[in-house]
C-alpha positions as semicolon CSV with decimal commas, in nm:
position;residue;x (nm);y (nm);z (nm)
1;M;5,237;2,071;-0,395
2;S;5,540;1,952;-0,206
3;I;5,652;1,745;-0,527
4;S;6,030;1,754;-0,646
5;Y;6,140;1,818;-0,966
6;N;6,259;1,452;-1,043
7;E;5,906;1,328;-0,928
8;I;5,738;1,537;-1,235
9;I;6,006;1,436;-1,464
10;A;5,966;1,050;-1,363
11;S;5,587;1,044;-1,377
12;K;5,617;1,237;-1,729
13;V;5,858;0,925;-1,879
14;D;5,584;0,703;-1,674
15;I;5,293;0,861;-1,861
16;N;5,457;0,858;-2,182
17;Q;5,562;0,448;-2,138
18;V;5,165;0,397;-2,065
19;I;5,055;0,605;-2,323
20;A;5,295;0,380;-2,565
21;R;5,153;0,031;-2,409
22;I;4,799;0,175;-2,453
23;E;4,838;0,256;-2,825
24;Y;5,021;-0,072;-2,892
25;D;4,758;-0,307;-2,734
26;Y;4,479;-0,101;-2,905
27;Q;4,640;-0,097;-3,272
28;K;4,680;-0,474;-3,158
29;N;4,323;-0,508;-3,074
30;K;4,449;-0,673;-2,741
31;T;4,123;-0,604;-2,569
32;E;4,214;-0,810;-2,268
33;E;4,551;-0,640;-2,229
34;L;4,383;-0,311;-2,208
35;K;4,121;-0,436;-1,992
36;K;4,379;-0,558;-1,738
37;L;4,570;-0,227;-1,738
38;S;4,256;-0,033;-1,702
39;L;4,122;-0,227;-1,404
40;C;4,518;-0,219;-1,276
41;L;4,570;0,180;-1,337
42;L;4,201;0,236;-1,167
43;D;4,272;0,048;-0,864
44;K;4,615;0,249;-0,796
45;Y;4,403;0,534;-0,841
46;H;4,161;0,426;-0,555
47;Q;4,473;0,341;-0,334
48;A;4,653;0,667;-0,413
49;R;4,747;0,829;-0,133
50;D;4,845;1,200;-0,190
51;E;4,650;1,450;-0,467
52;F;4,926;1,431;-0,745
53;S;4,916;1,034;-0,755
54;K;4,523;1,041;-0,742
55;V;4,511;1,290;-1,046
56;E;4,806;1,118;-1,225
57;Y;4,588;0,763;-1,210
58;L;4,283;0,908;-1,278
59;L;4,414;1,013;-1,575
60;K;4,615;0,743;-1,700
61;S;4,302;0,534;-1,642
62;A;4,089;0,759;-1,808
63;M;4,338;0,694;-2,144
64;A;4,338;0,332;-2,106
65;M;3,917;0,285;-2,012
66;N;3,858;0,531;-2,337
67;Y;4,036;0,298;-2,525
68;Y;3,934;-0,011;-2,381
69;L;3,557;0,099;-2,437
70;D;3,634;0,163;-2,803
71;L;3,743;-0,198;-2,869
72;S;3,480;-0,349;-2,680
73;G;3,187;-0,120;-2,628
74;V;3,236;-0,210;-2,188
75;D;3,250;0,077;-1,999
76;L;3,451;0,007;-1,694
77;S;3,396;0,311;-1,486
78;D;3,159;0,369;-1,259
79;D;2,988;0,737;-1,177
80;E;3,176;0,804;-0,897
81;Y;3,495;0,778;-1,104
82;K;3,326;0,986;-1,409
83;K;3,241;1,272;-1,156
84;A;3,609;1,294;-1,010
85;L;3,718;1,270;-1,408
86;A;3,468;1,555;-1,465
87;K;3,602;1,777;-1,151
88;Q;3,954;1,752;-1,318
89;F;3,834;1,906;-1,601
90;E;3,557;2,166;-1,488
91;Y;3,787;2,454;-1,450
92;V;3,952;2,417;-1,827
93;N;3,861;2,717;-2,040
94;Y;3,860;2,660;-2,385
């Protein structure tokens, strides 16, 4: 995967920021903010050109949409997205 160490570190920092924002919005019951973030991350997932970015946005959007689903009861994902997410975890051994 032609990804530099700096890209990986930047990605890790960005993921931590996204998680902090998701948790804050969830704790403050900011449903609309979680929905906006979820849809934004979902859009970035669909627009991503390289596999690394696609996986990164897939996971970020999954986190945001899960918290949104918990607060609102509304699932923002479609079947294609769910298949991509399931495929991402199909090789994980527990």
